[in-house]
VMD Tcl script that draws the C-alpha trace (Angstrom):
set ca {
  {30.45 31.25 14.85}
  {29.76 28.40 12.44}
  {30.25 25.87 15.29}
  {27.52 27.65 17.33}
  {25.25 27.82 14.38}
  {25.64 24.04 13.80}
  {24.78 23.34 17.48}
  {21.72 25.41 17.36}
  {20.55 23.89 14.11}
  {21.07 20.33 15.57}
  {19.20 21.23 18.73}
  {16.33 22.61 16.77}
  {16.19 19.48 14.64}
  {16.31 17.31 17.68}
  {13.53 19.23 19.36}
  {11.41 19.00 16.28}
  {11.79 15.13 16.22}
  {10.88 14.88 19.92}
  {7.84 17.28 19.35}
  {6.51 15.16 16.49}
  {7.02 12.00 18.53}
  {5.11 13.39 21.46}
  {2.36 14.97 19.39}
  {1.19 11.80 17.79}
  {-0.63 10.49 20.93}
  {-2.07 6.95 21.52}
  {-3.35 4.78 18.63}
  {-7.05 4.50 18.37}
  {-8.86 1.24 18.79}
  {-9.37 -0.87 15.55}
  {-12.53 -0.04 13.62}
  {-14.63 -3.20 13.17}
  {-15.57 -1.92 9.77}
  {-11.83 -2.11 8.75}
  {-11.83 -5.84 9.59}
  {-14.89 -6.37 7.42}
  {-13.21 -4.57 4.56}
  {-9.98 -6.52 4.91}
  {-11.99 -9.78 4.81}
  {-13.90 -8.53 1.62}
  {-10.54 -7.63 0.03}
  {-9.17 -11.07 0.77}
  {-12.18 -12.67 -0.79}
  {-11.88 -10.50 -4.01}
  {-8.20 -11.52 -4.24}
  {-9.23 -15.18 -4.38}
  {-11.87 -14.46 -7.10}
  {-9.25 -12.73 -9.27}
  {-6.99 -15.68 -8.99}
  {-9.84 -17.97 -9.95}
  {-10.65 -15.87 -12.86}
  {-7.16 -15.79 -14.21}
  {-7.07 -19.53 -14.00}
  {-10.28 -19.94 -15.78}
  {-9.31 -17.49 -18.56}
  {-5.96 -19.16 -19.07}
  {-7.79 -22.14 -20.81}
  {-9.39 -19.84 -23.30}
  {-7.98 -18.84 -26.61}
  {-6.95 -15.19 -26.82}
  {-8.50 -13.04 -29.50}
  {-5.13 -12.19 -31.04}
  {-4.34 -15.92 -31.38}
  {-7.77 -16.55 -33.11}
  {-7.30 -13.76 -35.59}
  {-3.86 -14.94 -36.69}
  {-4.88 -18.52 -37.02}
  {-8.04 -17.58 -39.12}
  {-5.90 -15.56 -41.55}
  {-3.54 -18.47 -42.29}
}
mol new
graphics top color blue
foreach p $ca { graphics top sphere $p radius 0.5 }
foreach p [lrange $ca 0 end-1] q [lrange $ca 1 end] { graphics top cylinder $p $q radius 0.2 }
display resetview
């Protein structure tokens, strides 16, 4: 009885996997707006890197306060 139940459960699991694979359908064409958003994201990443580089030359507020107290 357990052997038969295992086979049935395995068959149902395999059928579920096949059903989900067939149900997905073809991929849609790329949206041109997505390419524009990707380009903007890449541009913003460059700006963040430039800002971090610029701010690395500045003295942090914590460092200023400790040096003023001494």
